[in-house]
C-alpha positions in Angstrom: -2.9 -7.6 31.5 -4.1 -11.0 30.5 -1.6 -12.8 28.4 -1.5 -15.9 26.5 0.8 -17.7 24.0 0.4 -17.5 20.4 1.3 -20.2 17.6 1.8 -19.3 14.1 2.4 -22.1 11.5 2.8 -21.8 7.7 2.4 -25.5 6.9 4.2 -25.8 3.2 5.8 -28.6 1.1 9.6 -29.4 1.6 11.4 -26.0 2.3 14.9 -25.4 0.6 17.1 -27.2 3.4 20.0 -24.9 3.1 18.0 -22.0 3.7 15.3 -23.5 6.4 17.3 -22.2 9.3 17.9 -18.5 7.7 14.3 -18.5 7.1 13.0 -19.5 10.7 15.4 -16.9 12.4 14.2 -14.2 9.9 10.5 -14.9 10.3 10.9 -15.0 14.1 12.5 -11.6 14.0 10.1 -10.1 11.3 7.1 -11.0 13.7 9.1 -9.7 16.8 9.5 -6.4 14.7 5.6 -6.6 14.1 4.7 -7.0 17.7 7.1 -4.1 18.7 5.4 -2.0 15.8 2.1 -2.6 16.9 2.9 -2.0 21.0 2.3 -5.4 22.1 4.0 -6.7 25.1 5.5 -10.3 24.9 7.8 -12.3 26.9 10.0 -14.0 23.9 9.9 -15.4 20.3 10.5 -19.0 20.1 11.5 -19.7 16.1 10.3 -23.4 15.2 11.0 -24.8 11.6 11.0 -28.4 10.1 10.9 -29.4 6.5 7.3 -28.6 5.6 6.7 -25.9 8.3 7.7 -22.4 9.2 6.4 -21.7 13.0 7.0 -19.5 16.0 5.6 -19.4 19.4 5.1 -16.0 21.2 5.2 -16.9 24.9 3.4 -14.1 27.4 1.8 -12.2 24.6 -0.7 -9.4 25.6 -4.2 -10.0 24.6 -4.6 -6.7 23.3 -2.7 -3.3 22.9 -2.9 -0.6 25.8 -5.5 2.0 25.3 -3.4 5.3 24.9 -3.6 9.0 24.2 -1.9 10.4 21.2 -1.5 14.3 21.1 -1.6 15.5 17.4 -0.2 19.0 17.4 -1.8 21.5 15.1 -0.9 24.7 13.6 0.6 27.5 15.7 -1.8 30.2 17.2 -0.3 32.6 15.3 -1.2 30.5 12.1 -4.5 29.3 13.3 -6.1 32.7 13.8 -6.3 35.8 11.8 -5.6 39.6 13.2 -9.2 39.7 14.3 -9.2 36.3 16.4 -11.1 34.1 13.8 -9.8 30.7 12.8 -7.9 30.2 9.4 -8.6 27.8 7.2 -5.6 25.9 8.2 -7.0 25.9 11.9 -10.4 24.5 10.5 -9.0 22.2 8.1 -7.0 20.6 11.0 -9.5 20.4 13.3 -12.0 18.7 10.8 -9.9 16.3 10.2 -9.5 15.2 14.0 -13.3 15.5 14.5 -13.4 18.5 16.7 -14.0 22.4 16.2 -11.4 24.7 16.6 -13.1 26.0 20.0 -12.5 22.3 21.1 -8.5 22.2 20.6 -6.1 22.6 23.8 -3.2 24.8 23.8 0.1 23.3 24.0 2.7 25.7 25.4 6.4 25.4 24.5 9.5 27.7 24.7 8.8 28.3 20.8 5.2 29.5 21.2 1.9 28.1 21.4 0.1 25.3 19.4 -3.2 24.0 18.9 -3.5 20.6 20.4 -6.3 17.5 20.2 -5.6 14.4 22.5 -7.0 11.5 20.9 -8.2 8.8 23.3 -6.8 5.5 21.1 -8.5 2.2 22.1 -6.0 -1.0 21.9 -6.8 -3.6 19.3 -7.1 -7.1 20.3 -4.5 -9.7 19.2 -7.2 -11.5 17.1 -7.5 -8.6 14.8 -4.0 -8.0 14.3 -2.1 -11.2 13.9 -3.1 -12.2 10.3 -1.7 -9.0 9.0 1.7 -9.0 11.1 1.8 -12.5 10.0 1.6 -11.4 6.2 4.3 -8.7 6.8 6.7 -10.6 8.6 6.4 -13.5 5.7 6.9 -10.6 3.0 10.2 -9.6 4.6 11.7 -13.2 4.4 14.8 -13.8 2.6 13.5 -15.4 -0.6 15.3 -14.8 -3.9 12.9 -16.5 -6.0 9.5 -16.8 -5.0 6.7 -19.3 -6.6 3.2 -19.7 -7.3 0.9 -22.6 -7.6 -2.4 -23.5 -8.5 -4.5 -20.5 -10.1 -3.5 -18.3 -7.4 -1.5 -15.2 -7.7 0.0 -15.9 -3.9 3.6 -16.1 -4.1 5.7 -17.9 -1.5 8.9 -20.0 -1.2 7.0 -23.2 -1.4 3.3 -24.0 -2.0 1.3 -23.7 1.5 -1.2 -25.9 2.5 -2.0 -24.9 6.2 -2.1 -22.0 8.2 -2.9 -22.2 12.2 -3.0 -18.9 13.9 -4.0 -19.8 17.6 -3.8 -17.6 20.8 -4.2 -19.8 23.5 -7.2 -22.2 23.0 -8.6 -19.7 20.5 -8.2 -20.1 16.8 -7.9 -16.7 15.1 -9.9 -16.4 12.0 -8.0 -15.0 9.1 -6.2 -15.6 5.9 -2.8 -15.8 5.0 -1.1 -16.4 1.7 -4.6 -17.2 0.5 -5.3 -20.2 3.0 -7.6 -19.5 6.0 -6.6 -20.4 9.4 -7.3 -23.8 10.9 -6.8 -26.1 13.5 -5.3 -28.8 11.3 -1.6 -29.3 11.3 0.7 -31.4 8.8 2.0 -34.7 10.5 5.1 -36.4 9.2 4.6 -37.4 5.5 4.8 -40.9 6.2 4.2 -41.5 10.3 1.2 -39.1 10.0 0.0 -38.3 6.8 -3.4 -37.6 7.8 -2.3 -34.5 10.3 -3.3 -33.8 13.6 -5.5 -31.3 15.4 -4.3 -28.9 17.9 -6.4 -27.7 20.6 -4.0 -25.1 22.6 -0.9 -23.2 21.5 1.1 -24.4 24.5 0.7 -27.9 23.2 2.0 -27.3 19.9 5.8 -29.0 20.3 4.1 -32.0 21.8 1.4 -32.3 19.7 4.0 -32.2 16.8 6.2 -34.5 18.6 2.8 -37.2 18.8 2.4 -36.6 14.8 6.5 -37.5 14.5 7.7 -34.4 14.0 10.5 -32.5 16.2 9.3 -29.2 15.7 12.4 -27.5 17.2 15.3 -27.0 14.9 17.8 -26.8 17.7 16.2 -29.7 19.4 16.3 -31.9 16.3 20.2 -30.8 15.4 21.2 -31.7 19.1 19.5 -35.0 18.6 21.4 -35.7 15.5 24.4 -34.4 16.7 24.2 -36.8 19.7 23.1 -39.7 17.7 25.9 -39.6 15.1 28.1 -39.1 17.9 27.2 -42.8 19.8 27.3 -44.1 16.4 30.5 -43.2 15.5 32.1 -43.7 19.3 30.5 -47.4 18.6 32.9 -47.7 15.8 35.9 -46.2 17.3 35.6 -43.1 15.1 34.7 -39.7 15.3 32.4 -37.7 12.8 34.1 -35.5 10.3 33.1 -32.0 11.5 31.0 -30.0 9.3 28.4 -28.0 11.0 27.0 -26.7 7.5 26.1 -30.5 6.9 24.8 -31.0 10.2 22.5 -27.7 9.7 21.5 -29.0 6.0 20.5 -32.7 7.2 18.5 -31.3 10.4 16.4 -29.3 7.9 15.9 -32.3 5.7 14.0 -34.4 8.2 11.1 -34.1 10.8 12.0 -37.4 12.9 16.0 -38.2 12.4 17.0 -41.8 13.0 20.7 -42.6 12.7 22.0 -45.4 10.9 25.6 -46.6 9.9 26.8 -48.2 6.8 29.7 -49.1 5.1 32.0 -49.4 2.0 34.8 -51.3 0.6 38.2 -50.8 2.1 39.7 -50.7 -1.1 38.3 -47.3 -1.7 40.8 -45.9 1.1 43.6 -46.3 -1.4 42.1 -42.5 -2.6 43.0 -39.7 -0.8 40.4 -39.1 1.9 39.4 -35.5 0.6 37.1 -36.5 -2.6 35.7 -39.3 -0.7 34.4 -36.8 1.9 33.4 -34.7 -0.5 31.2 -37.4 -2.4 29.9 -38.6 0.6 28.6 -35.2 2.2 28.1 -33.3 -0.8 26.1 -35.8 -3.0 24.6 -38.1 -0.2 24.4 -36.0 2.8 26.5 -38.7 4.9 28.6 -38.0 7.7 31.9 -39.4 7.1 34.0 -41.2 9.8 37.6 -40.6 10.8 40.1 -42.4 13.2 42.1 -41.1 16.0 44.8 -40.3 13.7 42.6 -38.7 11.2 42.4 -41.5 8.6 39.3 -42.1 7.0 37.3 -45.1 8.0 35.2 -47.2 5.6 32.1 -46.3 7.4 29.6 -43.6 7.5 26.5 -42.2 9.4 23.8 -41.0 7.7 20.0 -39.9 8.9 16.9 -41.2 7.9 13.5 -39.5 8.0 11.7 -42.7 9.2 11.6 -45.3 11.7 11.8 -48.2 9.4 10.8 -51.7 10.9 13.6 -53.0 8.5 16.5 -50.5 8.6 18.9 -52.8 7.0 16.9 -52.3 3.5 17.8 -48.5 3.9 21.3 -49.4 5.0 21.7 -51.4 1.8 19.9 -49.2 -0.4 22.5 -46.4 0.7 25.6 -48.6 0.4 24.5 -49.5 -3.1 24.2 -45.5 -3.8 27.4 -44.4 -2.7 29.6 -47.3 -4.2 29.5 -46.0 -7.8 30.5 -42.5 -6.6 33.5 -44.1 -4.8 34.3 -45.9 -7.4 34.4 -42.7 -10.0 36.5 -40.9 -7.6 39.0 -44.2 -7.8 39.0 -44.1 -11.2 39.8 -40.1 -11.7 42.5 -40.7 -9.0 44.4 -43.8 -11.0 43.6 -42.0 -14.1 45.4 -38.5 -13.1 48.1 -40.3 -11.7 49.4 -41.1 -15.6 50.3 -37.3 -16.1 52.0 -35.0 -13.9 51.0 -31.4 -12.9 53.9 -30.0 -14.9 52.7 -31.9 -17.9 49.1 -30.3 -17.4 50.1 -26.7 -17.7 49.9 -26.5 -21.3 46.1 -27.5 -21.0 45.7 -24.5 -18.4 46.5 -22.2 -21.6 43.2 -23.4 -23.0 41.4 -22.5 -19.8 40.3 -18.6 -19.7 41.1 -16.7 -16.4 39.9 -13.7 -17.7 39.4 -12.5 -21.6 41.6 -9.6 -21.0 43.9 -10.9 -18.4 44.6 -14.2 -20.2 44.7 -17.8 -19.4 45.1 -19.8 -16.2 48.9 -20.6 -17.5 49.5 -16.9 -17.7 48.1 -16.3 -13.9 50.5 -19.3 -12.7 53.2 -17.7 -14.5 52.4 -14.6 -12.7 51.8 -16.1 -9.5 55.4 -18.1 -9.7 57.2 -14.7 -10.3 55.2 -13.0 -7.7 55.7 -15.8 -5.1 59.2 -15.7 -5.4 59.7 -12.0 -4.8 57.4 -12.5 -2.0 59.5 -15.2 -0.7 62.6 -13.4 -0.7 61.2 -10.5 1.6 60.0 -12.6 3.9 63.3 -14.9 4.0 61.3 -18.1 2.5 62.6 -20.4 0.1 61.8 -18.8 -3.2 62.6 -21.8 -5.5 60.2 -23.6 -3.7 57.2 -20.9 -3.8 57.9 -20.2 -7.4 57.7 -23.9 -8.4 54.5 -24.3 -6.1 52.9 -21.2 -7.7 53.9 -22.3 -11.2 51.9 -25.6 -10.3 49.3 -24.3 -8.1 46.4 -24.3 -10.7 47.4 -27.5 -12.6 45.1 -29.7 -10.8 42.1 -27.5 -12.4 43.0 -29.8 -15.5 42.7 -33.3 -13.7 39.8 -35.2 -14.2 39.4 -35.4 -10.3 39.0 -31.7 -10.0 36.7 -31.3 -12.6 34.1 -33.7 -11.0 35.0 -32.4 -7.5 35.8 -28.7 -7.6 36.0 -28.7 -4.2 39.2 -30.7 -4.1 41.2 -28.2 -5.8 44.2 -27.7 -4.0 44.0 -30.1 -1.7 44.5 -32.6 -5.2 47.2 -30.5 -6.4 49.2 -32.0 -3.2 48.5 -35.1 -3.7 49.5 -35.4 -7.4 52.5 -33.1 -6.6 53.8 -35.7 -4.1 52.9 -38.4 -6.4 55.3 -36.6 -9.2 58.1 -36.5 -6.6 57.9 -32.7 -6.1 59.5 -31.5 -2.7 57.0 -31.9 0.3 57.2 -28.2 0.7 56.1 -27.6 -2.7 53.3 -29.9 -2.3 52.3 -28.4 1.1 52.5 -24.6 -0.4 50.1 -25.9 -3.5 47.5 -26.9 -1.0 48.0 -24.0 1.3 47.9 -21.4 -1.6 43.9 -21.5 -1.4 44.0 -20.6 2.3 41.8 -19.2 4.0 38.9 -20.4 1.9 36.1 -18.6 4.1 36.1 -16.8 7.5 37.5 -18.6 10.3 39.4 -21.2 8.0 43.2 -21.8 9.1 45.9 -19.9 7.3 48.9 -21.1 5.4 51.5 -23.3 7.8 54.7 -22.5 6.2 56.3 -19.2 4.3 56.4 -20.5 1.1 52.4 -21.3 1.4 52.0 -17.9 2.7 53.9 -16.4 -0.4 51.9 -18.2 -2.9 48.7 -17.5 -1.3 49.4 -13.4 -1.2 50.6 -13.9 -5.0 47.5 -15.5 -6.1 45.0 -13.2 -3.9 47.1 -10.1 -5.2 47.3 -11.2 -8.7 43.4 -11.8 -8.7 42.7 -8.3 -7.2 45.4 -6.2 -9.2 44.4 -7.9 -12.1 40.2 -7.3 -12.3 41.1 -3.8 -10.7 43.4 -2.9 -13.3 40.8 -3.7 -16.3 38.2 -1.4 -14.1 35.8 -4.5 -13.2 35.4 -3.2 -9.3 32.8 -5.0 -7.2 29.5 -3.0 -7.1 26.8 -3.7 -4.8 26.4 -7.4 -4.0 28.2 -8.2 -7.2 31.7 -9.8 -6.8 31.9 -12.8 -9.5 35.8 -13.2 -8.7 35.3 -12.8 -4.7 37.6 -10.0 -4.5 36.4 -9.3 -1.0 37.0 -12.5 0.5 40.5 -12.4 -1.6 41.2 -9.1 0.3 40.2 -10.2 4.0 42.4 -13.3 3.2 45.1 -11.5 2.2 45.0 -9.5 5.2 44.5 -12.0 7.6 47.6 -13.6 6.4 49.9 -10.4 6.5 48.6 -9.6 10.0 48.4 -12.9 11.9 51.5 -14.5 10.5 53.3 -10.8 11.1 54.6 -10.5 7.8 55.7 -6.7 7.5 55.0 -6.3 3.6 53.3 -2.7 2.6 50.9 -2.8 0.4 51.8 -0.4 -1.7 54.6 -2.1 -3.1 53.1 -5.6 -2.9 50.3 -3.9 -5.4 53.1 -2.5 -7.6 55.0 -5.6 -7.8 51.9 -7.5 -8.7 50.8 -5.0 -11.7 54.2 -5.4 -12.9 53.5 -8.8 -13.8 50.8 -8.1 -16.1 52.9 -5.9 -18.5 50.5 -3.9 -21.0 47.2 -5.5 -19.9 45.9 -3.4 -17.4 44.3 -0.1 -18.6 43.8 1.5 -15.1 46.4 4.4 -14.4 45.2 4.3 -10.5 45.4 0.5 -10.2 47.5 0.7 -7.1 45.7 3.5 -5.1 42.4 1.7 -6.1 43.4 -1.7 -4.8 45.5 -0.4 -1.5 42.2 1.8 -0.7 39.9 -1.4 -1.1 42.3 -3.4 0.9 42.1 -0.7 3.9 38.4 -0.5 3.6 38.1 -4.4 4.2 39.6 -3.5 7.8 36.3 -2.4 8.7 35.2 -6.3 8.4 38.1 -7.3 9.5 37.7 -6.3 13.1 34.2 -7.1 13.4 34.6 -10.3 15.0 36.7 -8.9 17.6 34.0 -6.4 18.5 36.3 -3.6 17.6 34.2 -0.7 17.2 34.1 1.0 13.4 34.8 4.3 14.7 38.5 2.6 16.1 39.2 1.7 12.6 38.1 4.9 11.1 40.5 6.7 13.1 43.3 4.5 11.8 42.1 4.9 8.3 42.9 8.7 8.4 46.5 8.1 8.5 46.4 5.6 5.7 49.1 3.4 6.9 49.6 0.8 4.3 51.7 -1.9 6.2 49.0 -4.2 7.4 51.1 -5.3 10.8 51.4 -1.6 11.4 47.8 -0.7 10.7 46.9 -3.7 13.4 49.1 -2.5 15.9 47.6 1.2 15.5 44.1 -0.4 15.5 45.0 -2.4 18.7 46.6 0.5 20.4 43.6 2.9 20.0 41.3 0.4 21.2 43.1 -0.2 24.4 43.5 3.8 24.6 39.7 4.2 24.8 39.5 2.4 27.9 42.0 4.8 29.6 40.2 7.3 31.9 41.9 10.5 30.1 40.6 9.3 26.6 37.1 10.9 26.6 38.5 14.6 27.8 41.4 14.1 25.2 39.2 12.8 22.3 36.9 16.0 23.1 40.0 18.2 22.9 41.3 16.6 19.7 38.0 17.5 18.2 38.0 21.1 19.4 41.9 21.3 17.9 40.7 20.2 14.7 37.8 22.2 14.3 39.9 25.4 15.5 42.6 24.5 12.8 40.1 23.7 9.9 38.9 27.5 10.4 42.6 28.8 10.1 42.8 30.4 6.8 46.1 31.7 7.2 49.6 29.5 7.5 50.7 28.4 10.7 54.1 28.7 12.1 56.1 25.1 12.2 57.6 26.1 15.3 56.5 27.3 18.8 58.4 30.2 20.2 58.9 30.0 23.9 59.1 33.6 24.5 55.3 34.3 23.1 53.5 32.1 25.7 52.2 34.6 27.8 49.5 32.6 30.0 51.0 29.9 32.4 48.5 27.2 31.2 49.9 27.6 27.6 53.4 27.2 29.4 52.4 24.3 31.3 51.0 22.5 28.0 54.0 23.6 26.0 56.5 21.8 28.6 54.2 18.8 28.8 53.9 18.5 25.0 57.7 18.6 24.7 58.1 15.9 27.6 55.5 13.6 25.8 57.3 13.8 22.5 60.5 12.9 24.2 59.0 10.1 26.1 57.3 8.7 23.5 59.8 8.7 20.8 61.5 5.2 21.9 57.7 3.4 21.8 57.0 5.0 18.3 60.2 4.2 16.7 59.4 0.7 17.5 55.9 0.9 16.6 54.6 0.5 20.2 52.0 2.7 19.8 50.0 1.8 23.0 53.1 2.7 25.1 53.0 6.0 23.2 49.1 6.9 23.7 49.7 6.2 27.2 52.6 8.7 27.7 50.1 11.2 25.7 47.4 10.3 28.4 49.4 12.7 30.8 48.6 15.5 28.6 45.0 15.6 29.7 45.1 17.7 32.5 47.6 20.3 30.9 45.4 20.3 27.7 41.9 20.8 29.7 43.5 23.7 31.7 45.0 25.2 28.2 41.7 25.4 27.0 39.8 26.9 30.3 42.2 29.5 30.5 43.5 30.5 27.5 41.9 32.4 24.5 43.5 31.0 21.3 42.4 33.7 19.0 44.1 36.1 21.0 44.2 39.8 19.4 47.8 40.2 18.9 48.6 38.2 15.7 51.9 36.7 16.5 50.7 35.2 20.0 47.5 33.8 18.3 49.7 32.1 15.4 52.2 30.9 18.2 49.1 29.3 20.2 47.7 28.1 17.1 51.5 26.2 16.5 51.5 24.8 19.9 47.9 23.1 19.2 49.2 22.1 15.8 52.1 20.4 17.3 49.6 18.7 19.6 47.3 17.6 17.2 50.3 16.1 15.2 51.7 14.1 18.3 48.4 12.3 18.2 47.9 12.0 14.1 51.6 10.4 14.3 49.3 7.2 15.3 45.5 8.1 14.9 43.1 10.8 14.4 41.5 10.1 17.6 39.0 13.1 17.2 36.8 10.7 15.0 36.2 8.7 18.3 32.8 9.0 19.8 
């Protein structure tokens, strides 16, 4: 069948830069789904996007749908005809809906009877008749939280739409999308090509746009920017402060990227680098530079969307813009140093954490107490952890953090050092916010871990304790993130702490503030449920986590050991048969209504296969005892793997539900011990 390239472009006003990449991918995925739904063959869909357009190219797209035969089953013959062999109303109605008579219907023979059948020859539609509708459907499914209207139209989209281009090869597809008719005029660069440009073939799209000063491929544009800023940084003897999100945002802001270097006064480097970096990145979308030792350099790189004949004018303008923001940061820093963190604690009494749970000062005092108790359990310095916990939120009362919230924690560290606090205290103040996001670093010190655990637990227990659990997408206190962070610290730092004990200790710090009677169970269940997301990045199947959750081990380090062991067990050749056997045993035992003996009477084992299984079970119990005692679950499961052959032989040769009640109960006891052997680690019957 003939194939060609399809171009779909939506020309708009400037799209939201932080959303552009996601919108582009979603548009391509949605259109791909439309192609599949319409049974149109294609090679690949290439997403393309820039500040003023969402576009895609479909390579190797078939020119029309394939013709096909659609079988439409009617009523069964028993229903289609009465006792005299006359067509019933049901049969006539079905035939009429398909444009035939009952006599023209074919018969479909199945093992469940005979049915009326109509085979309808459906002619495939050409692409030109389908593209506009598919585009509309793909656009409707974009993640647009607040669509807007423009002009007098009722059409809604994320930004006003100016042009629509639907081009199949060199053929313009007539149609209307979002109230705009398809045409061959494309928006060029706003300044270098304001008149726009014409396109004659879909294959020429990328180069046509390049001639109009638009690099339309998002990934290509991103690489160009990345290479340009790396070259500029190297020329200055530094490196760019890495920030993939900033790189994506700048890529979305420009269509024709040009990198320029600017500088600022060295005196600003007396301020800690973090607020300077924040103001350059977040306020101005600049790329700050560091030297080989990680010190901030008095220079930055920025990306402009124009090839200027006088770039120095642009550089000077950006230097003028950033100077007052850096001056603000210096003023805040010098002003904040006039008061100690400890002196700011009373100010936190006026900052509400949550109405029922008290102020930030109340929270700081709870964190201090809990951090000290956690430190004792992990053999850290409880005095350091308690002091860091008490001062952990004090920087929230500083001018710097009020202006640059992203610097909370790190400014607390700098101010603590200025106040003469121990370096371990200062470090723990910074680290108590870690990890701040997926993939972020963990606290490096034991005391930092203790304060981080205390902070996250205090929030989780407090909010659950007043019944404000996360519902749907609503999670105003970021409890899910706190839970994942807490689990990461416990597991990756191998801190053998029990969640029940931690939650109960944290709850005690609230005294009478909590109203929930089930807070311990609720918080622990919530934390354990987060393990599903915790293991996604490792590629561990959800059913492996489910197998461990059945046992509800509440020590995260132990939970992790079980998950890793079960995941490894699945790769053993015996795993599939033993999983199936466990399912069978589970089903058998679930149907037993009487009590099952707790011991096995060896004298009542009559069949050779049950004798062999009994002995193998005893050997496995003995061989795995040491491994289970040390939580070496992988070694234990490897021992259990030896049970595969005797278990298979048992089910092949032994009737569990024997007529003799004593023999039946003895066999059920054997199966129950087999099941409990595996349940010491996990319920492998839930594995697929």
